[in-house]
C-alpha positions in Angstrom: -0.9 8.9 21.6 -1.8 6.5 19.2 -3.0 2.8 20.0 -3.1 0.3 18.1 -4.9 -3.5 18.4 -3.1 -6.7 19.1 -5.2 -8.9 17.4 -5.4 -7.6 14.4 -9.2 -7.7 14.4 -11.4 -5.1 15.9 -12.0 -1.9 13.1 -14.6 0.6 14.9 -11.6 1.5 18.1 -9.1 2.6 15.7 -10.9 5.5 13.8 -9.4 8.6 15.1 -6.8 10.7 12.9 -3.7 11.1 13.6 -3.3 14.8 15.5 -0.3 16.8 14.5 0.7 20.1 14.9 3.6 22.5 15.4 5.2 26.0 14.4 5.3 27.2 10.9 8.8 26.0 9.7 10.3 26.8 6.3 9.1 24.1 5.2 5.3 24.6 5.9 4.0 22.1 8.9 1.4 19.4 7.9 -1.9 19.4 10.0 -3.9 17.2 9.7 -7.8 17.7 9.8 -8.9 14.4 10.2 -10.6 11.4 7.4 -13.8 11.9 5.7 -15.3 10.0 3.1 -11.8 7.4 3.3 -9.2 10.3 1.8 -7.0 11.6 3.9 -6.9 15.2 4.3 -3.6 15.3 5.4 -2.6 19.3 5.0 -5.3 22.2 4.6 -5.9 22.6 1.1 -4.7 26.0 0.0 -6.3 28.1 -2.6 -3.8 29.5 -5.0 -3.3 32.7 -6.4 -6.2 31.8 -8.9 -9.2 30.6 -7.8 -9.7 28.2 -10.7 -6.3 26.0 -8.6 -5.9 24.3 -5.6 -3.0 23.5 -3.6 -2.3 20.0 -2.5 0.3 17.8 -0.4 2.9 15.8 -2.3 5.7 14.3 0.1 5.3 13.7 3.6 8.0 14.1 6.3 7.3 13.7 9.5 4.5 16.5 10.1 6.0 18.7 8.0 5.2 18.8 3.9 8.5 18.6 1.7 6.5 19.2 -1.8 3.3 20.4 -2.9 1.4 20.0 -6.1 -1.0 23.0 -7.9 -4.4 20.9 -9.0 -7.5 22.2 -11.3 -10.5 23.5 -8.6 -13.0 21.4 -10.7 -10.3 18.7 -10.7 -10.3 18.5 -6.7 -13.9 18.6 -6.3 -14.5 15.7 -9.0 -11.9 13.3 -6.9 -13.9 13.9 -3.9 -16.8 13.4 -5.4 -15.4 10.2 -7.4 -14.3 8.6 -3.7 -17.8 8.8 -2.5 -19.4 7.2 -5.4 -16.5 4.8 -5.1 -18.2 4.2 -1.8 -21.7 3.6 -3.0 -20.4 1.0 -5.3 -18.8 -0.8 -2.2 -22.1 -0.8 -0.8 -23.7 -2.0 -3.8 -21.7 -5.1 -4.5 -21.1 -5.9 -0.7 -21.6 -9.4 -0.6 -21.5 -10.6 -4.5 -19.2 -13.0 -4.8 -19.7 -12.4 -8.5 -17.3 -9.4 -8.0 -13.6 -9.2 -7.0 -12.5 -6.1 -6.6 -13.1 -2.6 -6.9 -10.4 0.3 -7.8 -10.3 3.6 -9.1 -8.3 4.3 -12.4 -7.6 7.2 -15.0 -10.8 7.8 -17.7 -10.6 10.6 -20.3 -12.7 13.0 -19.2 -11.0 16.2 -18.5 -11.7 18.6 -14.8 -10.4 21.8 -15.7 -7.8 20.4 -18.1 -6.8 17.7 -16.2 -7.7 13.7 -16.9 -10.3 12.6 -14.6 -10.9 9.5 -12.3 -13.5 6.4 -12.9 -14.4 3.3 -10.7 -13.2 -0.4 -12.5 -15.0 -3.5 -11.1 -13.6 -6.8 -12.1 -15.6 -9.5 -12.3 -15.1 -13.2 -11.4 -14.6 -15.5 -14.5 -17.3 -18.1 -15.9 -15.6 -21.6 -15.2 -13.2 -21.0 -12.3 -11.5 -23.6 -10.6 -12.1 -25.2 -6.8 -15.5 -24.1 -5.1 -15.9 -21.0 -6.7 -17.7 -21.9 -9.9 -20.6 -19.5 -9.8 -21.4 -18.2 -13.5 -20.6 -14.2 -13.5 -24.3 -12.3 -13.8 -25.8 -11.6 -17.7 -25.7 -8.1 -16.2 -23.1 -6.5 -13.8 -25.2 -5.9 -10.5 -24.1 -1.9 -10.8 -24.9 0.3 -14.0 -22.3 1.6 -16.1 -22.2 5.3 -14.9 -23.0 6.5 -11.2 -23.8 10.3 -10.7 -22.1 11.2 -13.7 -19.3 8.6 -13.2 -18.5 5.8 -15.8 -17.5 2.8 -14.3 -15.7 0.1 -16.3 -15.9 -3.6 -16.0 -12.7 -6.6 -16.1 -12.2 -10.1 -15.3 -10.8 -10.9 -12.0 -6.6 -10.9 -12.5 -4.8 -14.4 -10.7 -4.1 -13.2 -7.8 -1.1 -14.7 -5.2 0.6 -14.5 -2.5 19.2 -15.7 -7.5 18.3 -14.4 -4.0 18.6 -10.4 -2.5 18.7 -9.3 0.5 19.6 -11.9 2.4 21.8 -10.4 5.1 21.9 -12.8 8.0 22.8 -9.3 10.0 20.4 -8.4 13.0 20.4 -4.9 11.4 17.3 -5.2 9.4 16.7 -2.2 6.4 13.3 -2.5 4.1 14.0 -4.7 1.3 15.6 -7.3 3.6 14.7 -10.7 4.5 12.1 -11.2 7.2 10.9 -14.6 8.4 8.4 -16.2 10.8 11.0 -18.2 12.8 8.7 -21.4 13.5 6.5 -21.0 10.6 8.2 -21.7 7.9 7.9 -18.8 5.7 9.9 -16.1 5.0 9.1 -12.0 2.9 10.6 -9.1 2.6 10.8 -6.6 5.3 9.0 -3.2 4.6 9.8 -0.4 6.2 11.5 1.4 9.5 9.0 3.8 10.9 8.8 5.4 14.9 6.0 4.9 17.1 5.2 5.8 20.7 9.0 6.9 20.7 10.1 3.4 19.6 11.9 2.5 16.1 9.4 -0.9 14.7 9.5 -3.2 11.0 6.8 -2.7 8.9 5.9 -6.1 7.6 3.0 -8.0 6.0 1.3 -10.5 8.2 0.5 -13.4 6.0 3.9 -14.2 6.5 2.7 -15.3 10.1 -0.4 -16.3 10.4 -2.0 -19.9 9.6 -5.4 -17.9 8.3 -6.4 -14.8 8.5 -8.3 -15.3 12.0 -4.9 -16.1 13.7 -3.8 -14.3 16.4 -0.1 -13.4 15.1 1.2 -11.6 18.4 4.2 -12.4 19.7 4.8 -14.6 16.8 9.0 -13.8 16.7 10.7 -12.5 13.4 13.8 -13.3 11.8 17.1 -13.0 9.9 17.3 -15.9 7.2 20.4 -17.0 4.7 20.4 -17.7 1.2 19.8 -21.3 1.9 16.5 -20.4 4.2 18.1 -21.4 7.2 16.9 -18.9 10.6 20.3 -17.1 11.4 19.0 -14.7 14.5 16.4 -14.1 15.9 15.7 -9.8 15.5 11.5 -9.2 17.5 8.3 -10.0 17.7 4.6 -8.8 16.2 3.6 -6.6 18.3 0.3 -6.0 16.3 -1.2 -7.1 12.9 -4.3 -6.2 11.0 -5.4 -8.6 8.6 -7.6 -6.4 6.5 -4.6 -4.5 5.5 -2.3 -7.1 5.5 0.4 -5.2 8.1 2.6 -6.1 11.1 4.7 -3.8 13.5 7.6 -6.2 14.9 9.8 -4.7 17.4 13.6 -5.1 18.3 12.9 -7.1 21.2 15.0 -10.1 20.6 18.3 -8.0 19.3 17.6 -6.5 16.4 18.3 -3.1 15.0 16.1 -1.4 12.6 18.1 0.6 10.3 16.8 4.1 8.7 16.7 3.2 5.0 15.7 1.0 2.5 18.4 -1.4 0.8 18.1 -1.6 -3.3 21.2 -3.9 -3.0 23.5 -1.6 -4.7 22.7 1.2 -2.7 20.8 2.2 0.5 17.8 5.0 -0.2 17.1 6.9 2.7 13.4 7.1 4.0 12.2 10.4 4.6 8.5 9.9 5.1 5.2 8.9 2.6 3.7 10.3 -0.8 0.1 11.2 0.0 -3.0 9.7 -1.5 -3.5 13.6 -3.4 0.2 12.9 -5.1 -1.0 9.7 -6.1 -5.0 10.9 -7.3 -2.6 13.7 -9.3 0.0 10.3 -10.6 -2.9 8.4 -11.7 -4.8 10.8 -13.7 -1.6 11.3 -15.8 -1.4 9.2 -18.8 1.3 6.2 -17.8 3.9 7.5 -20.1 3.6 10.8 -17.9 3.4 8.9 -14.4 6.5 9.1 -12.1 8.7 6.1 -11.8 8.0 3.7 -8.9 10.2 1.2 -7.0 9.3 -2.2 -5.6 12.1 -4.5 -3.4 11.8 -7.6 -2.8 14.3 -10.3 -2.3 13.1 -12.4 -5.1 12.8 -10.3 -7.7 14.8 -7.6 -6.7 13.9 -3.8 -7.2 11.7 -3.5 -10.0 10.1 -0.4 -11.1 6.2 0.5 -12.6 3.9 3.3 -12.4 0.9 3.5 -10.1 -1.8 2.3 -12.1 -4.8 2.6 -9.4 -5.9 3.4 -6.4 -8.5 2.3 -3.6 -7.6 -0.9 -4.4 -10.2 -2.9 -2.7 -10.5 -6.9 -3.2 -13.9 -8.0 -2.2 -12.5 -11.7 -1.4 -10.4 -13.0 1.0 -9.0 -11.9 4.0 -7.2 -8.9 2.6 -8.7 -5.6 0.9 -6.2 -3.4 2.3 -8.6 -1.3 3.8 -10.3 -0.2 1.0 -7.1 2.3 0.2 -4.8 -0.4 -1.9 -2.1 1.1 -4.5 -1.7 -1.4 -7.4 1.6 -0.1 -9.5 3.0 -2.5 -12.9 6.2 -3.2 -10.4 6.8 -7.0 -11.3 6.7 -9.0 -8.1 7.3 -12.5 -6.9 6.4 -15.0 -3.7 8.9 -14.0 -1.3 8.6 -10.5 -1.9 5.3 -10.1 0.2 5.6 -6.8 3.0 8.4 -4.9 0.6 7.9 -1.4 -0.1 7.0 0.3 -2.7 8.4 3.7 -3.1 9.1 6.7 -4.9 12.2 8.6 -5.0 13.4 11.9 -5.0 17.1 13.2 -4.7 18.1 9.5 -3.6 15.9 9.7 -1.2 12.9 7.4 -0.5 9.3 8.6 0.4 7.1 5.5 1.3 3.8 4.9 -1.7 2.7 1.3 0.2 3.7 -1.6 1.7 3.4 -4.2 -0.9 1.5 -8.0 0.0 -0.2 -9.6 -3.8 0.9 -9.5 -7.1 -1.1 -9.9 -9.9 -1.3 -10.4 -13.8 0.6 -13.9 -13.0 2.9 -14.9 -15.5 1.5 -18.8 -16.2 4.1 -21.4 -15.8 6.8 -18.5 -15.3 9.3 -18.5 -12.5 12.0 -16.2 -11.1 14.8 -15.6 -8.6 16.8 -18.2 -6.9 14.3 -20.0 -5.1 12.0 -20.4 -8.4 9.3 -18.6 -7.5 5.8 -17.4 -9.2 5.4 -13.9 -10.0 2.9 -11.6 -11.7 3.3 -8.4 -13.8 2.0 -6.1 -11.1 1.1 -5.6 -7.6 -1.1 -4.3 -4.6 -0.7 -2.8 -1.4 -2.2 -1.0 1.7 -1.3 2.7 1.1 1.2 4.5 3.3 -1.1 7.5 3.5 -3.7 5.0 4.9 -1.1 3.3 7.1 0.3 6.8 8.6 -3.3 8.5 8.8 -5.0 5.5 10.5 -2.1 4.6 13.2 0.4 6.8 13.0 3.3 5.4 11.7 5.6 7.8 10.8 8.5 7.2 8.4 10.1 10.1 8.4 12.9 8.2 10.1 16.6 9.3 8.4 
């Protein structure tokens, strides 16, 4: 069994990977072979009929792969190399306050006929307000190529933390309002999941904390009405991780966690999660060719976009998504924190990330019934990482 850390602080104790096994079924059984260099090796890559092709898992439901992708061998080896380079870049900029985030984005160079990936580093703009008045360095602290992988630079984008899905029932689904009972803050429930034989709800940690060092275990979650009044307590925080910005909430106060994402006018059964291999495959495509993903939040409702950056790692503040952030072009507003970003196929939902922050803020723009600020892009910790790190199973429908 997996164990997690109720304080949400120590990292070293939880480096083991989820171990899954079982007999071969009609849908090929997934086997986890651990984590190396930050890449979750969920499913053993299979050599296809031709030696220049590799078969990788795309969608995972419980311990089974339900869909595969085939990619060029050269591209597969390239993305592993990119991951190692990204980690080296992270080490080079560690502690440098002029660097605000690191991520993986598409490049124009092809590998086996498929576009590859490169590293993106965001630098702090010159005239920051408040205490952050440091000028950016005259030259970037790292070169524009490392071991053959391009490194591109950009400026920091601002990041901030009719109402939708204010359901006052204690039957809570992903995408519905979920608040800290005594803290005066609310967000959006992320996704139901199974863990050690029990059903829980995934939510973001920052809705429940006073600051990122808070011990939030035991704090009570509740549903609210459209006037932001607490209606019913549903459970307590049992685990939190500040870096990933996630919480595990139980149903000990009378809650009942449903097996779907509430899209407002439709319910999407939650069947599992999207693998990192699939996300890497998507990002390497041109934006117009990437599949649509959706984000559900109580402020903006259901928004859509595409995955545009992986391994998103904010190097300032409390949250760095454990260096496994997924950034999308889904619009996201204050109050959407904790909501799910997901991919749909045949009406079923597969979790992409637990979304907690928004970017490219629309200055002076407001949205939703609470006139909340919002941004045109959003990010959160990848579901593949949450599954692999803590063993949370999103195959609940």
